[in-house]
C-alpha positions as CSV (number, residue, x, y, z in Angstrom):
1,X,20.2,-167.8,107.1
2,X,23.7,-168.9,108.1
3,X,24.9,-165.3,108.6
4,X,21.7,-164.5,110.6
5,X,22.3,-167.4,113.0
6,X,25.9,-166.5,113.5
7,X,24.9,-162.9,114.2
8,X,22.3,-164.2,116.8
9,X,25.1,-166.2,118.4
10,X,27.4,-163.2,118.7
11,X,24.7,-160.9,119.9
12,X,23.5,-163.4,122.5
13,X,27.1,-163.9,123.8
14,X,27.8,-160.2,123.9
15,X,24.5,-159.5,125.7
16,X,25.4,-162.0,128.4
17,X,28.8,-160.5,128.9
18,X,27.4,-157.0,129.1
19,X,24.8,-158.1,131.6
20,X,27.6,-159.6,133.8
21,X,29.6,-156.5,133.5
22,X,26.6,-154.4,134.5
23,X,26.1,-156.8,137.5
24,X,29.7,-156.2,138.6
25,X,29.3,-152.4,138.3
26,X,25.9,-152.4,140.1
27,X,27.3,-154.7,142.8
28,X,30.2,-152.3,143.4
29,X,27.7,-149.5,143.9
30,X,25.9,-151.7,146.4
31,X,29.2,-152.4,148.2
32,X,28.9,-156.1,147.6
33,X,32.5,-157.2,146.9
34,X,31.6,-160.9,146.6
35,X,29.0,-160.2,144.0
36,X,31.6,-158.0,142.1
37,X,34.1,-160.8,142.0
38,X,31.6,-163.5,141.1
39,X,30.2,-161.3,138.3
40,X,33.7,-160.7,136.8
41,X,34.7,-164.3,137.1
42,X,31.6,-165.4,135.3
43,X,32.2,-162.7,132.7
44,X,35.7,-164.0,131.9
45,X,34.5,-167.7,131.9
46,X,31.4,-166.9,129.8
47,X,33.4,-164.9,127.2
48,X,36.1,-167.6,126.9
49,X,33.5,-170.5,126.7
50,X,31.1,-168.8,124.4
51,X,33.5,-167.5,121.8
52,X,35.7,-170.6,122.2
53,X,32.6,-172.6,121.3
54,X,32.3,-170.4,118.2
55,X,35.8,-171.1,117.0
56,X,35.2,-174.9,117.3
57,X,31.7,-175.2,115.9
58,X,31.1,-172.1,113.7
59,X,30.7,-174.4,110.7
60,X,28.1,-176.6,112.4
61,X,25.0,-174.5,112.7
62,X,22.9,-176.9,114.8
63,X,25.7,-177.1,117.4
64,X,26.3,-173.3,117.1
65,X,22.7,-172.5,117.9
66,X,22.4,-174.9,120.9
67,X,23.8,-172.4,123.5
68,X,21.5,-169.7,122.2
69,X,18.5,-172.0,122.3
70,X,19.3,-173.1,125.8
71,X,19.6,-169.6,127.0
72,X,16.3,-168.6,125.4
73,X,14.6,-171.6,127.1
74,X,16.0,-170.6,130.5
75,X,14.7,-167.0,129.9
76,X,11.3,-168.3,128.9
77,X,11.1,-170.6,132.0
78,X,12.3,-167.7,134.2
79,X,9.5,-165.3,133.2
80,X,6.7,-167.6,132.1
81,X,3.8,-168.1,134.6
82,X,4.8,-171.7,135.4
83,X,4.2,-173.6,138.6
84,X,2.0,-173.3,141.6
85,X,2.1,-170.0,143.6
86,X,0.7,-170.5,147.1
87,X,-0.1,-167.8,149.7
88,X,-0.2,-167.7,153.4
89,X,-3.8,-168.6,154.4
90,X,-5.8,-166.3,156.6
91,X,-9.0,-167.8,157.9
92,X,-11.3,-166.6,160.7
93,X,-9.0,-165.0,163.3
94,X,-9.9,-166.7,166.6
95,X,-8.8,-164.0,169.1
96,X,-7.2,-160.6,169.5
97,X,-3.7,-160.0,170.7
98,X,-3.2,-158.4,174.1
99,X,-0.6,-155.6,173.7
100,X,0.5,-156.4,177.3
101,X,1.9,-159.6,175.9
102,X,4.0,-157.9,173.3
103,X,7.7,-158.3,174.1
104,X,8.4,-154.5,174.0
105,X,5.8,-154.1,176.7
106,X,7.1,-157.0,178.8
107,X,10.6,-155.5,178.8
108,X,9.2,-152.5,180.6
109,X,7.7,-154.4,183.6
110,X,10.2,-153.6,186.4
111,X,10.3,-155.8,189.5
112,X,8.6,-154.1,192.5
113,X,6.1,-152.2,190.3
114,X,2.3,-152.7,190.2
115,X,2.6,-153.6,186.5
116,X,5.2,-156.3,187.2
117,X,3.1,-157.9,189.9
118,X,-0.1,-157.7,187.9
119,X,1.3,-159.0,184.7
120,X,3.2,-162.0,186.1
121,X,0.2,-162.9,188.2
122,X,-1.6,-163.2,184.9
123,X,1.2,-164.8,182.9
124,X,3.4,-166.6,185.5
125,X,4.9,-168.8,182.8
126,X,6.7,-165.8,181.3
127,X,8.3,-164.4,184.4
128,X,11.5,-166.5,184.4
129,X,12.4,-165.8,180.8
130,X,11.6,-162.1,181.0
131,X,13.6,-161.7,184.2
132,X,16.6,-163.3,182.5
133,X,16.3,-160.8,179.6
134,X,16.0,-157.9,182.0
135,X,19.4,-158.8,183.5
136,X,21.1,-158.0,180.2
137,X,22.0,-154.4,179.3
138,X,19.1,-152.4,177.9
139,X,19.1,-151.4,174.3
140,X,21.4,-148.4,173.5
141,X,23.0,-148.6,177.0
142,X,26.6,-149.4,178.0
143,X,27.3,-153.1,177.9
144,X,26.0,-153.9,174.5
145,X,28.6,-155.3,172.1
146,X,28.2,-152.4,169.6
147,X,27.4,-149.6,172.1
148,X,28.5,-146.2,170.9
149,X,27.8,-143.3,173.2
150,X,27.3,-140.7,170.5
151,X,25.0,-142.7,168.3
152,X,23.1,-144.1,171.3
153,X,22.5,-140.6,172.6
154,X,21.2,-139.5,169.1
155,X,18.9,-142.5,168.8
156,X,17.6,-142.1,172.3
157,X,16.8,-138.5,171.6
158,X,14.8,-139.5,168.5
159,X,12.8,-142.0,170.5
160,X,12.1,-139.4,173.1
161,X,10.8,-137.1,170.4
162,X,8.5,-139.9,169.2
163,X,7.3,-140.5,172.7
164,X,6.4,-136.8,173.0
165,X,4.2,-137.2,169.9
166,X,2.1,-140.1,171.3
167,X,-0.3,-137.6,173.0
168,X,-1.1,-136.1,169.6
169,X,-2.4,-139.2,167.8
170,X,-6.0,-138.3,168.4
171,X,-8.0,-135.2,169.0
172,X,-11.3,-133.3,168.6
173,X,-13.3,-133.8,165.4
174,X,-14.7,-130.8,163.5
175,X,-18.4,-130.5,164.0
176,X,-19.2,-130.0,160.3
177,X,-18.6,-133.1,158.2
178,X,-17.3,-132.5,154.7
179,X,-18.9,-134.3,151.7
180,X,-16.3,-136.5,150.0
181,X,-16.1,-138.8,147.1
182,X,-14.4,-142.0,148.3
183,X,-12.4,-142.5,145.1
184,X,-11.1,-138.9,144.9
185,X,-10.4,-138.8,148.6
186,X,-8.5,-142.1,148.5
187,X,-6.3,-140.8,145.7
188,X,-5.8,-137.5,147.5
189,X,-4.7,-139.1,150.7
190,X,-2.3,-141.4,148.8
191,X,-0.7,-138.5,147.0
192,X,-0.5,-136.5,150.3
193,X,1.5,-139.4,152.0
194,X,3.7,-140.0,149.0
195,X,4.5,-136.3,148.8
196,X,5.5,-136.5,152.5
197,X,8.0,-139.3,151.9
198,X,5.9,-142.5,152.0
199,X,7.1,-145.2,149.5
200,X,3.8,-147.1,149.1
201,X,0.3,-146.4,150.4
202,X,-2.7,-148.7,150.7
203,X,-6.2,-148.7,152.2
204,X,-7.8,-151.6,153.9
205,X,-11.1,-152.3,155.7
206,X,-10.0,-152.6,159.3
207,X,-10.4,-156.1,160.6
208,X,-11.4,-155.7,164.2
209,X,-9.4,-158.8,165.1
210,X,-6.2,-156.9,164.2
211,X,-7.0,-154.3,167.0
212,X,-5.1,-155.0,170.2
213,X,-7.4,-156.0,173.1
214,X,-5.7,-154.1,175.9
215,X,-3.2,-151.3,176.3
216,X,0.3,-152.5,176.9
217,X,2.4,-149.4,176.3
218,X,1.9,-145.6,175.7
219,X,0.2,-142.8,177.6
220,X,-3.2,-144.6,178.0
221,X,-3.8,-146.4,181.2
222,X,-2.1,-149.8,181.2
223,X,-4.5,-152.7,180.9
224,X,-7.4,-150.6,179.7
225,X,-9.5,-152.3,177.0
226,X,-8.9,-150.9,173.5
227,X,-12.0,-149.8,171.6
228,X,-11.4,-148.9,168.0
229,X,-14.3,-149.3,165.6
230,X,-12.9,-147.4,162.7
231,X,-13.9,-148.8,159.3
232,X,-10.7,-148.1,157.4
233,X,-6.9,-148.2,157.8
234,X,-4.6,-146.1,155.7
235,X,-1.2,-147.8,155.8
236,X,2.1,-146.7,154.3
237,X,5.7,-147.9,154.0
238,X,8.9,-145.9,154.5
239,X,12.0,-147.1,152.8
240,X,15.0,-147.7,155.0
241,X,18.4,-146.6,153.6
242,X,20.2,-149.5,152.0
243,X,23.7,-148.6,153.1
244,X,22.6,-148.3,156.8
245,X,20.7,-151.5,156.8
246,X,23.7,-153.2,155.2
247,X,25.7,-152.3,158.4
248,X,23.4,-154.5,160.6
249,X,23.6,-155.4,163.4
250,X,25.6,-152.3,164.3
251,X,24.0,-149.0,165.4
252,X,23.5,-147.3,162.0
253,X,20.7,-149.7,161.4
254,X,18.9,-148.8,164.7
255,X,19.5,-145.2,164.0
256,X,17.8,-145.6,160.6
257,X,14.9,-147.4,162.2
258,X,14.4,-144.6,164.6
259,X,14.5,-142.0,161.8
260,X,11.9,-143.8,159.8
261,X,9.7,-144.3,162.9
262,X,9.9,-140.6,163.5
263,X,9.0,-139.8,159.9
264,X,6.1,-142.2,160.1
265,X,4.9,-140.6,163.3
266,X,4.9,-137.2,161.8
267,X,3.1,-138.3,158.6
268,X,0.5,-140.3,160.5
269,X,-0.3,-137.4,162.9
270,X,-0.5,-134.9,160.1
271,X,-2.9,-137.1,158.1
272,X,-5.1,-137.9,161.2
273,X,-5.4,-134.2,162.0
274,X,-6.3,-133.4,158.4
275,X,-9.0,-136.0,158.4
276,X,-10.4,-134.8,161.8
277,X,-10.6,-131.3,160.4
278,X,-12.9,-132.7,157.7
279,X,-15.3,-133.9,160.4
280,X,-14.3,-137.6,160.5
281,X,-12.7,-139.4,163.4
282,X,-9.1,-140.5,162.8
283,X,-6.3,-141.9,164.9
284,X,-2.6,-142.1,164.1
285,X,-0.7,-145.3,165.2
286,X,2.9,-144.6,165.9
287,X,5.9,-146.2,167.6
288,X,7.0,-146.0,171.2
289,X,4.2,-146.8,171.5
290,X,0.7,-145.8,170.6
291,X,-0.3,-148.7,168.4
292,X,-3.8,-149.9,168.7
293,X,-3.5,-152.2,165.7
294,X,-1.2,-154.8,164.4
295,X,0.4,-153.2,161.4
296,X,1.8,-156.1,159.3
297,X,-1.5,-158.0,158.8
298,X,-3.3,-154.7,158.2
299,X,-0.7,-153.8,155.6
300,X,-1.2,-157.1,153.9
301,X,-4.9,-156.4,153.7
302,X,-4.1,-153.0,152.2
303,X,-2.1,-154.6,149.4
304,X,1.3,-153.4,150.4
305,X,3.0,-156.8,150.4
306,X,3.1,-160.2,151.9
307,X,4.3,-161.6,155.2
308,X,7.7,-163.2,155.0
309,X,9.5,-165.9,157.0
310,X,11.3,-163.3,159.1
311,X,8.0,-161.9,160.4
312,X,8.2,-158.6,158.5
313,X,6.1,-157.3,155.7
314,X,7.8,-157.9,152.3
315,X,7.2,-155.0,150.0
316,X,7.3,-155.7,146.2
317,X,9.7,-152.8,145.7
318,X,11.8,-152.6,148.9
319,X,11.4,-156.0,150.5
320,X,11.8,-156.2,154.2
321,X,13.8,-152.9,154.2
322,X,10.8,-150.8,155.3
323,X,9.0,-149.4,158.3
324,X,5.2,-149.0,158.5
325,X,2.8,-146.3,159.6
326,X,-1.0,-146.2,159.8
327,X,-4.0,-144.1,160.4
328,X,-7.4,-145.6,161.2
329,X,-10.5,-143.6,160.3
330,X,-14.2,-143.6,159.4
331,X,-13.5,-141.3,156.4
332,X,-15.2,-142.9,153.4
333,X,-12.4,-144.5,151.3
334,X,-11.9,-147.2,148.7
335,X,-10.1,-150.4,149.9
336,X,-7.2,-152.0,148.0
337,X,-6.9,-155.7,147.6
338,X,-4.2,-158.0,149.0
339,X,-1.4,-158.8,146.5
340,X,0.5,-162.0,145.8
341,X,4.0,-162.0,144.2
342,X,5.5,-165.3,145.3
343,X,6.8,-164.5,148.8
344,X,5.6,-167.7,150.5
345,X,7.0,-169.9,147.8
346,X,10.3,-168.0,147.8
347,X,10.6,-168.0,151.6
348,X,10.0,-171.7,151.7
349,X,13.0,-172.2,149.4
350,X,15.3,-169.5,150.7
351,X,15.7,-169.8,154.5
352,X,18.5,-167.2,154.5
353,X,17.0,-165.2,157.3
354,X,16.7,-168.3,159.5
355,X,20.2,-169.5,158.6
356,X,21.7,-166.2,159.5
357,X,19.7,-165.4,162.6
358,X,22.2,-165.5,165.5
359,X,19.6,-166.2,168.1
360,X,17.8,-169.0,166.1
361,X,14.6,-167.0,166.6
362,X,13.3,-167.5,163.0
363,X,11.8,-170.9,162.3
364,X,13.3,-173.0,159.5
365,X,10.3,-175.2,158.9
366,X,7.0,-174.4,157.3
367,X,4.3,-171.8,158.4
368,X,1.9,-172.8,161.1
369,X,-1.6,-171.7,162.1
370,X,-1.5,-168.9,164.7
371,X,-5.0,-167.8,165.9
372,X,-6.5,-168.7,162.5
373,X,-3.8,-167.3,160.2
374,X,-0.7,-169.0,158.7
375,X,2.7,-167.4,159.5
376,X,6.2,-168.2,160.6
377,X,6.1,-167.3,164.3
378,X,9.3,-165.6,165.6
379,X,10.7,-166.6,169.0
380,X,10.5,-163.0,170.3
381,X,12.3,-163.8,173.6
382,X,15.3,-165.1,171.7
383,X,15.2,-162.2,169.3
384,X,15.1,-159.5,172.0
385,X,17.7,-161.3,174.1
386,X,20.2,-160.9,171.2
387,X,19.2,-157.3,170.7
388,X,20.3,-156.7,174.3
389,X,23.5,-158.6,173.8
390,X,24.6,-156.5,170.8
391,X,22.9,-153.2,171.9
392,X,21.0,-152.6,168.7
393,X,17.8,-153.9,167.1
394,X,19.9,-156.3,165.0
395,X,18.3,-156.2,161.6
396,X,20.4,-159.1,160.2
397,X,17.3,-160.8,158.8
398,X,16.4,-157.6,157.0
399,X,19.9,-157.3,155.7
400,X,20.3,-160.8,154.2
401,X,16.7,-161.0,152.8
402,X,17.1,-161.2,149.0
403,X,14.0,-159.0,148.6
404,X,15.9,-156.2,150.4
405,X,18.3,-155.6,147.5
406,X,17.8,-152.0,146.1
407,X,15.2,-151.7,143.3
408,X,17.8,-151.5,140.5
409,X,16.9,-152.7,137.0
410,X,18.7,-156.0,137.5
411,X,17.0,-156.7,140.9
412,X,13.6,-155.7,139.5
413,X,14.2,-158.1,136.6
414,X,14.7,-160.9,139.1
415,X,11.6,-159.8,141.1
416,X,9.5,-159.9,137.9
417,X,10.6,-163.5,137.3
418,X,10.0,-164.8,140.8
419,X,6.6,-163.2,140.9
420,X,5.6,-165.4,138.0
421,X,7.6,-168.5,137.9
422,X,8.4,-171.3,140.3
423,X,11.5,-172.0,138.2
424,X,12.6,-168.4,138.8
425,X,12.1,-168.7,142.5
426,X,14.3,-171.8,142.6
427,X,17.0,-170.2,140.4
428,X,16.9,-166.9,142.3
429,X,17.6,-168.6,145.6
430,X,20.6,-170.4,144.2
431,X,21.9,-167.2,142.4
432,X,21.5,-165.1,145.6
433,X,23.5,-167.6,147.5
434,X,26.2,-167.6,144.8
435,X,26.5,-163.8,144.4
436,X,25.9,-162.7,148.0
437,X,26.8,-165.8,150.1
438,X,24.6,-168.2,152.0
439,X,26.0,-167.4,155.5
440,X,27.4,-164.1,156.7
441,X,31.0,-164.1,158.0
442,X,31.2,-164.4,161.8
443,X,32.6,-160.9,162.1
444,X,29.3,-159.5,160.7
445,X,27.5,-161.1,163.6
């Protein structure tokens, strides 16, 4: 027994050291120098303490086993289903959102135009703040802090290509309707999207309250009521490149956003066309802008993730480091169920996106009721104002979100713990601050 206990002590200590070494190597691949240094320091300290403890107490088995028992207890608490896991509550949505009120639409209302006069006659309280934002340099134009002519030209060209696709989101439906099995068709569509580059795919019954009420952008007539009675929404995520997101708020991040939006537009249009050829109506919802639906809450209904403090969908695998695409249709499909993996509880403890938001646009308190659903409402005016100051779509909140770490074995291990245990959610927040820092250096902002 004595030899067995001593072996357990040595194996436990060696396992901890190897884990810390692995963390250092993994952090180097992620280009996280602070995490590399912390991992190596902990490795040295752990080796010295653990094996120094052995030299002092190897003859006292009870004391010798104390560190191993403590470590096993921490591991049990980290992965055991302990503590309450709450979710953002969604009740009866009280009203639809008018796309004319979306900040991206408001930015486009130029003084002296009919849209400008009509909108601010309807929303006079927003005129002063919107005019102030319009006086700042537009996104990707000279004057932004991180403006780069070559990158800006490339990104502008991508968005122009997306704009050219907005007229292809809908079309004629074949007169003959194919007979389909909902289960097989759902599986086929998911496989089709994954083969095209989607990371995750889900299906939801389309909540009509998540359909915008009036057109605010795109080729359709501005202000026209939106009628979309499709029964289902097929929603998918596209992973954003970790290295480019890590360069936020500089232009590689907005370039990656544009690339993912373009990929999502192509996938959506292809799927909608495929469904219409089977004799069922289908419409793609793409950026710049031909959205008729609010993608994040629909994606939540489709089981793709939970809404985070930063206002983005948090995916179980890629966190906030995603872009969304969707197709609505009447094609018979099987709906997925919403999922819960501890995002609300984690966000209430973490606050890293709010702490690092340079415009203070992300709230630091608890979620509030917005039109019948709990969420953390972003101050969109402050957010877009900062976008114009730096000349990019920022992305700092996405960058610092602990869920945005790449899905390596170690990060997935942590995700497994925080999805189950309140203890793990507390420890993970502390550990993320330790390894990656609580606040970004000023030169990153």
